[in-house]
N, C-alpha and C positions, 0 to 999 in steps of 0.2 A: 538246757535243751527245752525249746519251748514244748509245754503240754501239747498242743494241736498236731505237732509233728511227730508224736509218738505212737508206736503201735499199740494195740489194745493192750499186751502183756507189759509194754514199757509204761503205760499209764497206770497200770495196775500196782507194778512196783512203786513207781515214784508216790501214788496216793497212800500206798502202805508204809513209807518212811515217812511222809507229810502227817499223817494221822498218829504214827506213833511218835513224833516229836512234838506234835501238841499236846498228847496225854503227858508224856513226861515233862516238857516244860511246865505247864500246869503242875504236875505234883512235886517236882525236884527243883524246879528253877532253870533259867539256861545255864547259869555256871554249874549249876549240880546234876546236869545232865552230859554224859559223854557221847561222842560219837559212835562208840561201841554199845551204849545203851540203846541208842536209837536203832541201830542196825539189827540188834537181838531182839527188841522188841517187835520190829517189823518181820522178822525172820528172814533177812536179806544180808547179803555180805557187803563188806565195805567197799568192794570193788564195785558193787552194784549203787551204791550211795554216791561214788564218785563220778559215775555216768550221767547223773542228774544235778549234783550239788559240788561247788568247789570246795565248800566247808561247811561248819556247822552254823556260822554266821549268815553263809549265803543262803540256806536252807530258812533261816528265820526271815531274813527279808524277803524271800517268795512266800512265805506264812501271811508275812504281814502285810503285804501288797494284795495278796487274794483276799484278805480279810478286809481291807479297804475298800477295793473296787467293788468286790461282787458282795460284800455284806454291808457295810458302814454308807457308802454312797447311796446306793438304792433305798436305803432305809430313810435317809435325809431328804430324797427327791419327794417322798410320799406325805410330808409333813404339812397338815393345814394348820393355819395360826388361829387363835382363840378368837372366837365369834363376838365373845363379850367380856367383861371383867369377870363374870360368872360361871365361865367356862373353866372348871376344874379339871375336866375330862381331858383337854388338851395337856396340861402341865402332869398329870398322871401318866398318861400313854406315853409321851415321850420318854419321860424320866423312867418309866418300866422298860422300854425299849431298851435304852442306853444301859441301864443297869444288867439286863438279861445278856446284852451282847458282850459286856466286859465279864461277865460271869463266866460265860461260855467260851470266852477267849482270853482268860486271865493269864495264862503262860506267857502268850504272844505279847499282850499288853505290857506286862510287868517286865519282860525282857527288852522289849523294845525301849521301855524308858531307862532301863539299866545301862543300855549301849550307847543311848542318844547323847549320854553325859561326856562322851569321849569320841563318838563316830558321827561323822557330819552325814552319813547315808540315814543312818538311824534317827537323828535328830531331825532329817527332812521329812522322814515317815511320821516320827511323832507329832510334828507341825501339821501335816496333813491331817492326823486324825483329829486335832484340836479345830483345825480349821471349820471342818464339818459341824462341829457343837458350837462355836462361837457364830459361825453364819446363822444356825437355826436360832439361838438366843438373841442375836442382834435384830433379826426379823420381828421376834416375838416384841420386841423393846418398840420397834418403829410402829408396829400394830398397836401397842398399848398407847403410844403416843398420838395415832390418828383416833383413837377412841376417847382420848382428852386427859389420859395419866401418864405420870413419869416424864413431865416435860424436861425436868432438870437432869434427867439421864441422857449420858452420852452412849448411843447404842453400842458401838464397838468395844469403848472400855467397860461398860457394865457386862457386854457378853463375854469377854476374856476373863473377867472378875468370876463370874457366876461358871463359865466352862473350867476353869481350872480348880475352882472350889471343888465342882463334880469329880474331877478327875481324882483330885487326892483323896477325897473322901472315899470313893469307890475303891481306889486302889488298897487304902488302908482296911477298910471293913469289907469287901467281897470275902477275903481270906480271913484267917484270925488276926486280930488287931493288935493283940498284946498289950492293948491299953486297960484291961480289966473292965471293958465296956462292951455288953453284948448288944447288939443291933440286928434285928430282924431284917429280911429282905423287905416286908412289908413297910416297917418303921422307916427303915434308910429311904424308900421311895417316897414315902409320904413325907419326911423331912425335907429332902430337896425339892419335892414339888412346892411345898409351902414357902420355902425360901425364894424359889424363883417366881412364884406369883406376888407374893407381898413384894418382893424389889419393884415389880412393875406397878402392881394396881393398889399397895398400900394396905391390903385386906387379905 
């Protein structure tokens, strides 16, 4: 049921379920969270859940689309490309925004990645996420080339490589990595920023 057609009480119920799911997916993972866990945490009945969602996967799809179109898309539209090769601020600000978005929505991001391997609808959502990152990086490659750098780089191929590197690094290190390697948020952001900038400008 579209949120805009709901009564105030209906919106409140639906939002309580969505908030509970976001929190539990982040804490326990998608597969470790039951429908009962979600309704219990939201203080709602299973019957209330089924008024708004067909099942747990339907709920995840709604959360992912909401994140994509209300958070990711608008943030991508506001990006200003580097003014010069010395513009460290561009790289740091974009990476900081990406890292924080991922961290705040880790449960959704990881659940979508898990289901994308076997379900086309989640693979499509995951690729929409990736497309935003690829488009921003490709635009930055083209800007560097306008400035006389990175002429050997293919913008789309370079963008895909960097965006996927970011995605995997962030997925591993936003939570406990299990690698025995501690990386603070600040160090992670600095590392990714340097890799991106050096790929374009060589320094």
